[in-house]
TIMARFI-371520 format. One record per residue (C-alpha): residue number from 1; residue in one letter; x, y, z. Coordinates in nm, 4 decimals. Layout:
TIMARFI-371520
NUM; A; X; Y; Z
...
END
This chain:
TIMARFI-371520
1; M; 12.7614; 11.0377; 6.9820
2; P; 12.6729; 11.3720; 7.1356
3; S; 13.0752; 11.3562; 7.3033
4; S; 13.3872; 11.1975; 7.2298
5; I; 13.6439; 11.0686; 7.4491
6; R; 14.0429; 11.1199; 7.4397
7; R; 14.1320; 10.7567; 7.2908
8; T; 14.4961; 10.7280; 7.4348
9; K; 14.5275; 10.7396; 7.8286
10; I; 14.7317; 10.9523; 8.0735
11; I; 14.9155; 10.8068; 8.3772
12; F; 15.1082; 11.1108; 8.5870
13; T; 15.3043; 11.0160; 8.8713
14; L; 15.2553; 11.1853; 9.1749
15; G; 15.5588; 11.4163; 9.3718
16; P; 15.5480; 11.6779; 9.6336
17; A; 15.4187; 11.9164; 9.2598
18; T; 15.0822; 11.7126; 9.2567
19; E; 15.0228; 11.5658; 9.5744
20; S; 14.8021; 11.8317; 9.7644
21; E; 14.4545; 11.7661; 9.7488
22; A; 14.4189; 12.0653; 9.5492
23; M; 14.6973; 11.9748; 9.3007
24; L; 14.5456; 11.6368; 9.2319
25; E; 14.1985; 11.7697; 9.2153
26; K; 14.3536; 11.9946; 8.9430
27; M; 14.5375; 11.6884; 8.7803
28; L; 14.1873; 11.4878; 8.7444
29; R; 13.9754; 11.7615; 8.6031
30; A; 14.2566; 11.8067; 8.3462
31; G; 14.1729; 11.4486; 8.2288
32; A; 14.4440; 11.2362; 8.4301
33; D; 14.3225; 10.8420; 8.4260
34; I; 14.6199; 10.6499; 8.6602
35; V; 14.7926; 10.8072; 8.8977
36; R; 15.1083; 10.6298; 8.9357
37; L; 15.3484; 10.5927; 9.3086
38; N; 15.6985; 10.5640; 9.2585
39; M; 15.8186; 10.3358; 9.5519
40; A; 16.2137; 10.4063; 9.4979
41; H; 16.2056; 10.6195; 9.7994
42; A; 15.8463; 10.6438; 9.9182
43; K; 15.7562; 10.5800; 10.3079
44; H; 15.4541; 10.3376; 10.3702
45; E; 15.2688; 10.5927; 10.5959
46; W; 15.3226; 10.8514; 10.2815
47; T; 15.1790; 10.5919; 10.0229
48; R; 14.8972; 10.4865; 10.2697
49; N; 14.7980; 10.8297; 10.3533
50; I; 14.8522; 10.9272; 9.9530
51; I; 14.5846; 10.6370; 9.8165
52; R; 14.3211; 10.7355; 10.0424
53; R; 14.3961; 11.1131; 9.9348
54; V; 14.3556; 10.9851; 9.5735
55; R; 14.0453; 10.7944; 9.7039
56; A; 13.8628; 11.1024; 9.8495
57; V; 14.0171; 11.3514; 9.5531
58; S; 13.8382; 11.1038; 9.2790
59; Q; 13.4981; 11.0580; 9.4548
60; R; 13.4567; 11.4775; 9.5223
61; V; 13.5384; 11.5102; 9.1374
62; G; 13.3458; 11.1756; 9.0537
63; R; 13.6440; 11.0494; 8.8420
64; D; 13.7273; 10.7387; 8.9752
65; V; 14.0800; 10.7232; 8.8048
66; A; 14.3221; 10.3794; 8.8709
67; I; 14.6413; 10.3901; 9.0890
68; M; 14.9474; 10.2001; 8.9801
69; M; 15.2566; 10.1307; 9.2259
70; D; 15.5400; 10.1569; 9.0566
71; I; 15.7948; 9.8953; 9.2623
72; K; 16.1779; 9.9863; 9.2639
73; G; 16.3152; 9.5920; 9.1681
74; P; 16.6415; 9.5140; 9.1947
75; E; 16.8983; 9.7752; 9.1709
76; I; 17.3206; 9.8334; 9.2183
77; R; 17.4268; 10.1610; 9.3423
78; T; 17.7354; 10.2635; 9.4768
79; G; 17.8108; 10.3554; 9.8438
80; D; 17.8883; 10.6629; 9.9813
81; V; 18.2077; 10.9297; 9.9449
82; A; 18.3198; 11.1771; 10.1508
83; A; 18.3486; 11.3967; 9.8812
84; P; 18.2431; 11.4342; 9.4901
85; I; 18.5291; 11.2350; 9.3637
86; E; 18.6626; 11.4341; 8.9887
87; L; 18.7418; 11.1383; 8.7655
88; Q; 18.9381; 11.2519; 8.4273
89; P; 18.9582; 11.0151; 8.0778
90; G; 19.2113; 10.7310; 8.1039
91; E; 19.2316; 10.7015; 8.5175
92; I; 19.2127; 10.3453; 8.7054
93; F; 18.9572; 10.2982; 8.9210
94; D; 18.8411; 10.0336; 9.1085
95; F; 18.4635; 9.9258; 9.1750
96; T; 18.4806; 9.6986; 9.5002
97; V; 18.2157; 9.4487; 9.6395
98; R; 18.3662; 9.4150; 9.9770
99; P; 18.3690; 9.6794; 10.2754
100; G; 18.7230; 9.7585; 10.3630
101; T; 18.9131; 9.6521; 10.0309
102; A; 18.9876; 9.9419; 9.9251
103; G; 19.3298; 9.9465; 10.0204
104; E; 19.4616; 9.6219; 9.9411
105; N; 19.6677; 9.7491; 9.6557
106; V; 19.9711; 9.8944; 9.6697
107; E; 19.8856; 10.0765; 9.3816
108; E; 19.7170; 10.4632; 9.4430
109; I; 19.3476; 10.3754; 9.2692
110; R; 19.0831; 10.5324; 9.3731
111; S; 18.7389; 10.2722; 9.4486
112; V; 18.3938; 10.3374; 9.5625
113; G; 18.1933; 10.0374; 9.6660
114; V; 17.8729; 9.8576; 9.5429
115; N; 17.5732; 9.7649; 9.6753
116; Y; 17.5794; 9.3999; 9.4723
117; Q; 17.8235; 9.0917; 9.6087
118; D; 17.8031; 8.9303; 9.3066
119; L; 17.9267; 9.1585; 9.0398
120; V; 18.2779; 9.0597; 9.0020
121; N; 18.0954; 8.7742; 8.8475
122; D; 17.8508; 8.8113; 8.6957
123; I; 18.0770; 9.1170; 8.4828
124; S; 18.3755; 9.0589; 8.1996
125; V; 18.6668; 9.1962; 8.1303
126; G; 18.5824; 9.4168; 7.7888
127; D; 18.2499; 9.5018; 7.9327
128; I; 18.1052; 9.8535; 8.0001
129; V; 17.9881; 10.0137; 8.3590
130; L; 17.7846; 10.3518; 8.3315
131; V; 17.7240; 10.4773; 8.6199
132; D; 17.4337; 10.8326; 8.7256
133; S; 17.2251; 10.7548; 8.4267
134; G; 17.5288; 10.6827; 8.2086
135; L; 17.6752; 10.9957; 8.2546
136; L; 17.9989; 10.8184; 8.3794
137; R; 18.1489; 10.5380; 8.1441
138; F; 18.4014; 10.2739; 8.2199
139; E; 18.5228; 9.9876; 8.0625
140; V; 18.6607; 9.6758; 8.2731
141; I; 18.9730; 9.6147; 8.1861
142; E; 19.0554; 9.3117; 8.4840
143; K; 18.8731; 9.1394; 8.7809
144; R; 18.9596; 8.9936; 9.1207
145; E; 18.8127; 8.8320; 9.3642
146; R; 18.6626; 9.1199; 9.5756
147; H; 18.6566; 9.4379; 9.3133
148; I; 18.7093; 9.5355; 8.9565
149; R; 18.9089; 9.7765; 8.7875
150; C; 18.8410; 9.9880; 8.5337
151; K; 18.9376; 10.3055; 8.3084
152; V; 18.7407; 10.6150; 8.2336
153; L; 18.5997; 10.6536; 7.9707
154; T; 18.3876; 10.9652; 7.9945
155; P; 18.4917; 11.1702; 8.2826
156; G; 18.2727; 11.3996; 8.5557
157; Q; 18.2061; 11.3789; 8.9056
158; L; 18.1362; 11.0901; 9.0886
159; T; 17.8928; 11.0931; 9.4129
160; S; 17.7414; 10.9253; 9.6591
161; R; 17.4625; 10.6519; 9.5820
162; R; 17.4522; 10.6490; 9.2058
163; H; 17.2853; 10.4263; 8.9972
164; L; 17.4841; 10.1650; 8.8127
165; N; 17.3944; 9.9812; 8.4316
166; L; 17.5704; 9.7312; 8.2865
167; P; 17.4452; 9.7008; 7.9263
168; G; 17.4341; 9.3309; 7.8325
169; V; 17.5307; 9.1699; 8.1373
170; K; 17.3038; 8.9623; 8.2650
171; V; 17.2614; 8.9608; 8.6572
172; N; 17.1704; 8.7564; 8.9291
173; L; 16.9070; 8.9636; 9.1411
174; P; 16.5787; 8.8587; 9.2002
175; S; 16.3268; 9.0376; 9.0106
176; F; 16.1172; 9.1215; 9.3106
177; T; 16.2864; 9.1944; 9.6447
178; D; 16.2170; 9.1591; 9.9700
179; K; 16.1502; 9.5822; 9.9560
180; D; 15.8861; 9.5135; 9.6796
181; R; 15.7480; 9.2275; 9.8809
182; A; 15.6971; 9.5450; 10.1884
183; D; 15.6083; 9.7673; 9.9676
184; A; 15.3055; 9.5398; 9.7778
185; R; 15.1368; 9.4550; 10.0748
186; V; 15.0607; 9.7923; 10.1222
187; G; 14.9791; 9.9104; 9.8185
188; L; 14.7197; 9.5837; 9.8387
189; E; 14.6029; 9.6728; 10.1835
190; E; 14.4740; 10.0196; 10.0390
191; G; 14.3326; 9.8825; 9.7633
192; I; 14.6044; 9.9408; 9.4336
193; D; 14.4912; 9.8899; 9.1213
194; F; 14.8030; 9.8214; 8.9289
195; I; 15.1687; 9.6714; 9.0289
196; A; 15.4294; 9.8080; 8.8074
197; L; 15.7337; 9.5505; 8.8039
198; S; 16.0929; 9.7600; 8.7557
199; F; 16.3768; 9.5382; 8.5521
200; V; 16.2124; 9.2673; 8.3944
201; R; 16.4016; 9.0027; 8.2267
202; E; 16.1521; 8.7022; 8.1217
203; G; 15.8176; 8.5953; 8.1506
204; A; 15.9334; 8.4025; 8.4948
205; D; 15.9937; 8.7301; 8.6895
206; I; 15.6215; 8.7945; 8.6304
207; E; 15.5133; 8.4535; 8.7796
208; K; 15.6999; 8.5619; 9.0582
209; L; 15.4974; 8.8630; 9.1351
210; R; 15.1746; 8.6574; 8.9922
211; E; 15.2441; 8.4080; 9.2908
212; F; 15.2824; 8.6592; 9.5169
213; L; 14.9483; 8.8389; 9.4481
214; R; 14.7389; 8.4995; 9.4063
215; A; 14.8751; 8.3723; 9.7618
216; H; 14.7254; 8.7319; 9.8758
217; D; 14.3947; 8.6464; 9.6863
218; S; 14.4376; 8.9744; 9.4826
219; R; 14.3084; 9.0417; 9.1241
220; V; 14.6110; 9.3572; 9.1420
221; Q; 14.6879; 9.3896; 8.7616
222; I; 15.1220; 9.3284; 8.6670
223; I; 15.2535; 9.5810; 8.4065
224; A; 15.6000; 9.4313; 8.3108
225; K; 15.8665; 9.7366; 8.2786
226; I; 16.1192; 9.6987; 8.0331
227; E; 16.4327; 9.8619; 8.1037
228; D; 16.7424; 9.5987; 7.9727
229; Q; 16.8681; 9.4164; 7.6786
230; S; 16.7886; 9.1001; 7.8036
231; A; 16.3742; 9.2099; 7.8236
232; I; 16.4282; 9.2641; 7.4646
233; E; 16.5812; 8.9467; 7.4054
234; N; 16.2681; 8.7644; 7.5848
235; L; 16.0178; 9.0286; 7.4933
236; D; 15.7509; 8.8065; 7.3121
237; D; 15.7716; 8.6112; 7.6367
238; I; 15.7068; 8.9002; 7.8719
239; V; 15.3976; 9.0762; 7.6602
240; R; 15.2597; 8.6930; 7.6900
241; A; 15.2950; 8.6762; 8.0503
242; C; 15.2185; 9.0415; 8.1815
243; D; 14.8727; 9.2424; 8.1987
244; A; 15.0175; 9.5482; 8.0329
245; L; 15.3496; 9.6174; 7.8870
246; M; 15.5624; 9.9588; 7.9923
247; V; 15.8422; 10.0910; 7.7466
248; A; 16.0730; 10.2526; 8.0127
249; R; 16.2794; 10.4561; 7.7713
250; G; 16.4654; 10.6093; 8.0669
251; D; 16.7080; 10.3013; 8.1464
252; L; 16.6421; 10.1345; 7.7594
253; G; 16.8407; 10.4181; 7.6476
254; I; 17.0806; 10.3985; 7.8720
255; E; 17.1067; 10.0142; 7.8341
256; C; 17.0702; 10.0022; 7.4691
257; P; 17.2277; 10.1678; 7.1786
258; Y; 17.0129; 10.5273; 7.1398
259; E; 16.9705; 10.4770; 6.7907
260; E; 16.7849; 10.1417; 6.8924
261; L; 16.5607; 10.2890; 7.0675
262; P; 16.2905; 10.3961; 6.8317
263; I; 16.2873; 10.0655; 6.6401
264; I; 16.2793; 9.8885; 7.0462
265; Q; 15.9834; 10.0694; 7.0924
266; R; 15.8052; 10.0368; 6.8206
267; R; 15.8903; 9.6782; 6.8131
268; A; 15.7579; 9.6503; 7.1880
269; V; 15.4135; 9.8410; 7.0363
270; N; 15.3844; 9.6139; 6.7575
271; T; 15.4243; 9.2915; 7.0083
272; C; 15.1657; 9.3899; 7.2126
273; H; 14.9199; 9.4819; 6.9378
274; A; 14.9562; 9.1375; 6.8049
275; L; 14.9182; 8.9544; 7.1335
276; G; 14.6438; 9.1477; 7.2942
277; R; 14.8153; 9.3508; 7.5708
278; P; 14.7761; 9.7079; 7.6345
279; V; 15.1191; 9.9224; 7.5853
280; I; 15.2573; 10.2548; 7.7905
281; I; 15.5006; 10.4930; 7.6306
282; A; 15.6956; 10.6518; 7.8800
283; T; 15.9714; 10.8853; 8.0239
284; H; 16.0890; 11.1922; 7.9078
285; M; 15.7701; 11.2619; 7.7256
286; L; 15.7512; 11.6107; 7.8096
287; E; 16.0961; 11.6353; 7.9872
288; S; 16.1801; 12.0100; 7.9295
289; M; 15.8434; 12.1060; 8.0583
290; I; 15.9986; 12.0002; 8.4099
291; S; 16.0902; 12.4262; 8.4244
292; Q; 16.0064; 12.5663; 8.1300
293; P; 15.6093; 12.6228; 7.9959
294; M; 15.6065; 12.4721; 7.6511
295; P; 15.7355; 12.1907; 7.5165
296; T; 15.9630; 12.1342; 7.2397
297; R; 15.9110; 12.0343; 6.9102
298; A; 16.0854; 11.7245; 6.9396
299; E; 15.8769; 11.6609; 7.2714
300; I; 15.5727; 11.7347; 7.0455
301; T; 15.6351; 11.4851; 6.7366
302; D; 15.7528; 11.2376; 7.0390
303; V; 15.4459; 11.2473; 7.1938
304; S; 15.2452; 11.2334; 6.8379
305; N; 15.4563; 10.9106; 6.7267
306; A; 15.2909; 10.7171; 7.0306
307; V; 14.9210; 10.8158; 6.9577
308; Y; 15.0405; 10.7800; 6.5856
309; E; 15.1380; 10.4013; 6.7186
310; R; 14.8032; 10.3659; 6.9180
311; A; 14.9478; 10.3174; 7.2135
312; D; 14.6940; 10.2609; 7.5054
313; C; 14.8722; 10.5131; 7.7189
314; V; 15.1381; 10.7921; 7.7688
315; M; 15.2780; 10.8275; 8.0845
316; L; 15.4595; 11.1724; 8.2714
317; S; 15.7604; 11.0951; 8.5355
318; G; 15.9207; 11.4161; 8.6492
319; E; 15.7052; 11.6205; 8.4716
320; T; 15.4336; 11.5780; 8.7549
321; T; 15.6767; 11.4468; 9.0099
322; V; 15.8843; 11.8358; 9.0301
323; G; 15.7737; 11.9803; 8.7206
324; R; 15.6558; 12.3437; 8.7511
325; Y; 15.4060; 12.2625; 8.5044
326; P; 15.1976; 11.9723; 8.5892
327; T; 14.8610; 12.0635; 8.4583
328; E; 14.9393; 12.2451; 8.1748
329; C; 15.1740; 11.8939; 8.0995
330; M; 14.8264; 11.6725; 8.1416
331; Q; 14.6547; 11.9554; 7.8798
332; I; 14.8873; 11.8872; 7.6306
333; L; 14.9151; 11.5658; 7.6344
334; D; 14.5266; 11.5703; 7.5881
335; K; 14.5362; 11.8406; 7.3138
336; I; 14.8055; 11.6654; 7.1194
337; S; 14.6807; 11.2789; 7.1408
338; R; 14.2617; 11.4402; 7.0778
339; R; 14.4175; 11.6190; 6.7340
340; I; 14.6559; 11.2951; 6.6561
341; E; 14.3218; 11.0671; 6.6471
342; T; 14.1240; 11.3044; 6.4830
343; D; 14.3912; 11.2507; 6.2160
344; Q; 14.4073; 10.9011; 6.2528
345; L; 14.0191; 10.8724; 6.1983
346; E; 14.0048; 11.1718; 5.8743
347; S; 14.3351; 10.8904; 5.7137
348; H; 14.1215; 10.6008; 5.7789
349; E; 14.4757; 10.4366; 5.8557
350; P; 14.3945; 10.0400; 5.8982
351; P; 14.5655; 9.9225; 6.2602
352; R; 14.7798; 9.6527; 6.2473
353; P; 14.6626; 9.3098; 6.2810
354; M; 14.5918; 9.0824; 6.6376
355; I; 14.6644; 8.7270; 6.6407
356; L; 14.2849; 8.5940; 6.7373
357; T; 14.3221; 8.2540; 6.9631
358; S; 14.0091; 8.2073; 7.0359
359; D; 13.6612; 8.1906; 6.8667
360; K; 13.6041; 8.4754; 7.1480
361; M; 13.8143; 8.6756; 6.9854
362; K; 13.6652; 8.6079; 6.6152
363; V; 13.3318; 8.7292; 6.7701
364; L; 13.4891; 9.0382; 6.9616
365; R; 13.6454; 9.0843; 6.6047
366; S; 13.2973; 9.0811; 6.4400
367; A; 13.1202; 9.3847; 6.6672
368; V; 13.4330; 9.5879; 6.5572
369; V; 13.3620; 9.5129; 6.1960
370; M; 13.0312; 9.6172; 6.2238
371; A; 13.1457; 9.9457; 6.4220
372; N; 13.3426; 10.0059; 6.1648
373; E; 13.1149; 10.0385; 5.8960
374; L; 12.8855; 10.2145; 6.1008
375; P; 13.0258; 10.5806; 6.0998
376; G; 12.9196; 10.7883; 6.4552
377; S; 12.8350; 10.4312; 6.6526
378; A; 12.9476; 10.3163; 6.9502
379; I; 13.0322; 9.9272; 7.1056
380; L; 12.8563; 9.8451; 7.4022
381; T; 12.9674; 9.5851; 7.6249
382; F; 12.9889; 9.4035; 7.9139
383; T; 13.2776; 9.2659; 8.1823
384; R; 13.3129; 9.1541; 8.5398
385; R; 13.6751; 9.1214; 8.4947
386; G; 13.7785; 9.3806; 8.2106
387; F; 13.8766; 9.0708; 7.9424
388; I; 13.5715; 9.1009; 7.6768
389; A; 13.6680; 9.5318; 7.7238
390; Q; 14.0490; 9.4458; 7.6648
391; G; 14.0128; 9.2338; 7.3457
392; L; 13.7968; 9.4894; 7.1953
393; A; 14.0476; 9.7752; 7.2912
394; A; 14.3244; 9.5369; 7.1497
395; L; 14.1274; 9.4840; 6.8146
396; R; 14.1192; 9.8705; 6.7889
397; P; 13.8389; 10.0346; 6.6537
398; N; 13.8449; 10.2647; 6.4341
399; Q; 13.6680; 10.5551; 6.5220
400; A; 13.3563; 10.3837; 6.8156
401; S; 13.4223; 10.4159; 7.1191
402; I; 13.3838; 10.1326; 7.3801
403; L; 13.1171; 10.1568; 7.6518
404; A; 13.2222; 9.9352; 7.9107
405; F; 13.0373; 9.8408; 8.1732
406; T; 13.1027; 9.6463; 8.5113
407; P; 12.9505; 9.6196; 8.8487
408; H; 13.3051; 9.5838; 9.0152
409; D; 13.4835; 9.8922; 9.0869
410; N; 13.8297; 9.7327; 9.0839
411; T; 13.7358; 9.6340; 8.7360
412; Y; 13.6025; 10.0036; 8.6395
413; R; 13.9392; 10.1697; 8.7615
414; Q; 14.1534; 9.8870; 8.5694
415; L; 13.9375; 9.9400; 8.2421
416; R; 14.1278; 10.2972; 8.2442
417; L; 14.4444; 10.1645; 8.1410
418; L; 14.2465; 10.0778; 7.8093
419; R; 14.2803; 10.2468; 7.4675
420; A; 13.9238; 10.3552; 7.3748
421; V; 13.7441; 10.2227; 7.6248
422; E; 13.5357; 10.4702; 7.8734
423; P; 13.4275; 10.2940; 8.1806
424; W; 13.0950; 10.2819; 8.3527
425; L; 12.9972; 10.1557; 8.7384
426; M; 12.6223; 9.9265; 8.7000
427; P; 12.4521; 9.6614; 8.8730
428; F; 12.4229; 9.3663; 8.5878
429; N; 12.0666; 9.1836; 8.5912
430; S; 12.0515; 8.8176; 8.6113
431; D; 11.8519; 8.8717; 8.2578
432; P; 12.1196; 9.0191; 7.9753
433; D; 11.8355; 9.1808; 7.7967
434; L; 11.7747; 9.3924; 8.1044
435; T; 12.1149; 9.4523; 8.1862
436; I; 12.1606; 9.5839; 7.8578
437; E; 11.8552; 9.8300; 7.8651
438; S; 11.9664; 9.9651; 8.1897
439; A; 12.2634; 10.0278; 8.0714
440; I; 12.1373; 10.2153; 7.6931
441; K; 11.9526; 10.4263; 8.0088
442; M; 12.2196; 10.5061; 8.1815
443; L; 12.4173; 10.6629; 7.8770
444; K; 12.0795; 10.8502; 7.8053
445; D; 12.0716; 10.9748; 8.1291
446; A; 12.4379; 11.1207; 8.1157
447; G; 12.3738; 11.2560; 7.7844
448; R; 12.6429; 11.0331; 7.5988
449; V; 12.3459; 10.8819; 7.3475
450; E; 12.0690; 11.0456; 7.1779
451; P; 11.7877; 10.9318; 6.9911
452; G; 11.9326; 10.7556; 6.6527
453; D; 12.2511; 10.6325; 6.7583
454; K; 12.4051; 10.3501; 6.6907
455; L; 12.5086; 10.1067; 6.9597
456; V; 12.6745; 9.7780; 6.8188
457; V; 12.6806; 9.5360; 7.2061
458; A; 12.8957; 9.2745; 7.2668
459; T; 12.7762; 9.0668; 7.5095
460; D; 12.6670; 8.7152; 7.6474
461; L; 12.3188; 8.5945; 7.5489
462; L; 12.0744; 8.3928; 7.7634
463; A; 11.8870; 8.1073; 7.5571
464; Q; 11.7687; 7.8186; 7.6993
465; D; 11.9170; 7.8366; 8.0408
466; R; 12.2733; 7.8525; 7.8247
467; L; 12.4703; 8.1646; 7.7254
468; F; 12.5683; 8.2361; 7.4347
469; D; 12.8535; 8.5196; 7.3065
470; S; 12.6465; 8.7512; 7.1019
471; V; 12.7220; 9.0665; 6.8690
472; Q; 12.3989; 9.2832; 6.8288
473; L; 12.2927; 9.6292; 6.6649
474; R; 12.0343; 9.8652; 6.8337
475; T; 11.9140; 10.1848; 6.7837
476; V; 11.8676; 10.3997; 7.0435
477; T; 11.4768; 10.5164; 7.1035
END
């Protein structure tokens, strides 16, 4: 094949550092596959404008990237404080769930309000409360009707509207909030490709969003973000219910013991491989590059491990929202990914086996086996909604690229999520053989294949007015 693609896809989060047309163009030219919009603080007018800007720049650059809307999901936050509160070790401190209740105690105990009314019902004495990404740590020592009383374990400064984490506590907040619904409607109107659902705790959480999408006749795919201990306990159920999984290591690293995080990541990736779901590794990939021009050695190894694990995507967050070196981050991810993928090819390390539950997947496996036996070959396939391409990607060909043709714009963009898949947009002919010939001509005209190249074709075959699954071997002429 005349050119090689990067098999691991790159997602970057859009923010002040990358939202201009000029920076968007640089990021797309540097190889971005998916643009993430973090809806935690985004306004609807900004969201509409930025989606249209991404589409316009994509068209100008000739690289039609996908757009992921990451909706906020449920959250527990402290209220406003008049001035920062300096907390001391061993101090007693209250979290109140009703306005105006701090003064009900005769003791001089400082307190802050919390926006979650059922906190007292969900939490137990002895539980740990983490505030501000775990920088402040408290132990619950008493519960009353309108507040929980805690002892400060890790001191520090408490400011307004800080996020609370409750490790191991199952909270009764909705997975898909009213804000999420309003944000999602804007995204659907503007033609997003993926919705990332935050703080997924079980498969039923995904079904609520799936019902919303069905009601809006949408084919947007759902990415489930696992961020707490409940998600780990229900991992298999979540992976089966979602279209793709994101290992969101930021909150996971707060909710779970830090020494468990690598084990959780490995288990999540392996579960996705076994069940045929794409998987994204996210958060702190190149965190030091928010302010520094080069990554740390540990970050290089972390990115490499994600590629060695054969994750579909790696994702940048703060590095590209507020960081000083967003394009350099893209280039470094690209360089590391390509080098590790080359090493994997040279070492002939086999991927983990996938559980094959259908005859269709067994046919696709035969295509992958054939491509693995033909060095330098590629897999050519045709898909309307992306299922065949996803199945081939899940089988993790050793070295072959997956050249996936589709007639639909939204499927074309969604294919950018899948490892080793190179999407192509082309109308299909009613005759499958003519469709194959048209695709090969397009590949030749683009310089993607040359005479003599081997193509393993996984497609439908028309015979006696019926379509059959088929695997063919073609030599480009």
